[in-house]
C-alpha positions in Angstrom: 0.0 0.0 0.0 1.0 3.6 -0.7 -0.7 6.7 0.6 -1.3 9.5 -2.0 -2.4 12.9 -0.8 -4.2 15.4 -3.0 -2.1 18.0 -1.2 -3.3 21.2 -2.8 -6.2 21.4 -0.4 -5.2 19.0 2.3 -5.3 20.9 5.7 -1.9 21.1 7.5 -3.1 19.3 10.7 -4.1 16.3 8.5 -0.7 16.4 6.8 1.0 16.2 10.2 -1.1 13.2 11.2 -0.1 11.6 7.9 3.6 12.4 8.5 3.5 10.7 11.9 1.6 7.6 10.4 4.2 7.2 7.6 7.0 7.3 10.1 5.3 4.9 12.5 4.3 2.3 9.8 7.0 2.8 7.2 4.3 3.1 4.5 5.2 5.4 1.6 3.4 8.7 1.7 3.4 10.8 -1.5 2.0 14.4 -1.5 1.0 15.6 -4.9 0.5 19.3 -5.5 0.9 22.0 -8.2 2.9 24.3 -5.8 5.8 23.7 -3.5 5.1 22.2 -0.1 7.2 21.8 3.0 7.4 18.2 3.9 9.1 16.5 6.8 12.4 15.0 5.8 11.9 11.2 5.8 12.7 8.2 3.7 9.0 7.4 3.8 7.6 10.8 2.7 8.0 12.3 -0.8 6.6 15.2 -2.7 5.6 15.3 -6.4 5.1 18.7 -8.0 2.8 18.7 -11.0 2.0 21.4 -13.5 -0.7 23.9 -12.6 -4.1 23.4 -14.2 -7.5 21.9 -13.5 -7.3 18.4 -12.0 -3.6 17.9 -13.0 -2.7 16.5 -9.5 -5.9 14.3 -9.6 -4.9 12.9 -13.0 -1.4 12.1 -11.8 -2.7 10.3 -8.7 -5.1 8.3 -10.8 -2.4 7.4 -13.3 0.0 6.1 -10.6 -2.6 4.4 -8.3 -2.3 0.7 -7.6 -5.2 -1.4 -6.2 -5.3 -1.1 -2.5 -3.5 2.3 -2.3 -5.1 5.0 -0.1 -5.8 8.5 -1.4 -6.5 11.4 0.9 -8.9 13.8 -0.8 -11.9 15.9 -0.3 -12.6 15.8 -4.1 -15.6 13.6 -4.6 -15.1 12.9 -8.3 -11.5 11.9 -7.6 -12.7 9.7 -4.8 -15.1 8.0 -7.3 -12.3 7.4 -9.7 -10.1 5.9 -7.0 -12.8 3.6 -5.8 -13.4 2.5 -9.5 -9.7 1.6 -9.7 -9.9 -0.5 -6.5 -8.2 2.1 -4.4 -9.4 3.5 -1.1 -10.4 7.2 -0.6 -10.5 9.1 2.7 -11.5 12.7 3.2 -9.5 15.0 5.5 -12.6 15.0 7.8 -12.4 11.3 8.3 -15.1 10.1 5.9 -14.2 6.9 4.1 -15.6 6.9 0.6 -16.9 3.4 -0.5 -18.8 1.8 -3.3 -21.8 2.0 -1.0 -21.7 5.8 -0.4 -19.9 7.4 -3.3 -22.9 7.7 -5.6 -24.9 9.5 -2.9 -21.9 11.8 -2.3 -21.6 12.6 -6.0 -25.3 13.3 -6.3 -25.1 15.7 -3.3 -22.0 17.4 -4.7 -23.8 17.9 -8.0 -26.9 19.3 -6.3 -24.9 21.8 -4.2 -22.9 22.8 -7.3 -26.2 23.4 -9.2 -27.5 25.5 -6.3 -24.4 27.6 -6.1 -24.4 28.2 -9.9 -28.0 29.4 -9.7 -27.0 32.0 -7.0 -28.0 30.1 -3.8 -25.6 30.7 -0.9 -24.9 27.2 0.3 -22.5 28.3 3.0 -19.6 26.0 3.0 -17.7 23.6 5.2 -17.4 24.4 8.8 -13.8 25.1 9.9 -11.8 22.0 10.9 -12.1 21.2 14.6 -10.6 18.7 17.0 -13.4 16.2 16.3 -12.5 16.3 12.6 -8.8 15.7 13.3 -9.7 12.8 15.6 -12.1 11.2 13.1 -9.4 11.4 10.4 -6.7 10.0 12.6 -9.0 7.2 13.9 -10.1 6.2 10.4 -6.5 6.3 9.1 -5.4 4.1 11.9 -8.2 1.5 11.1 -7.2 1.5 7.4 -3.5 1.1 8.2 -4.2 -1.7 10.8 -6.1 -3.6 8.1 -3.2 -3.1 5.6 -0.6 -4.2 8.1 
């Protein structure tokens, strides 16, 4: 298993959790972004910079994904592609995307996008809190325990 991070939008507290997990487990962690990132020096952690542009990082992750790899992303369409390729997808808020829930998440995303494009203020995500960090860390630990 390898862990891929859609790092352009991944919150720093979740990156820190991932850095610690990579060190603890020895599982390779690859952050993919279209801008430079600071990463913890480690033989288990690497950074891949991709060209700027719409979904360039997503496409690179999909291209390199192997069945069973884990991808950290809040991007619902990317999560759907990962699941279709037998990968695992986890949101930075700790939601594990699965074959059972991804269609509902895609439908909700499309509805919200439609509402926003018609001028409806849909708000947005609440700021990350301690509960989100705990949910993410707990779900990550469960996934890594199954892989080990």
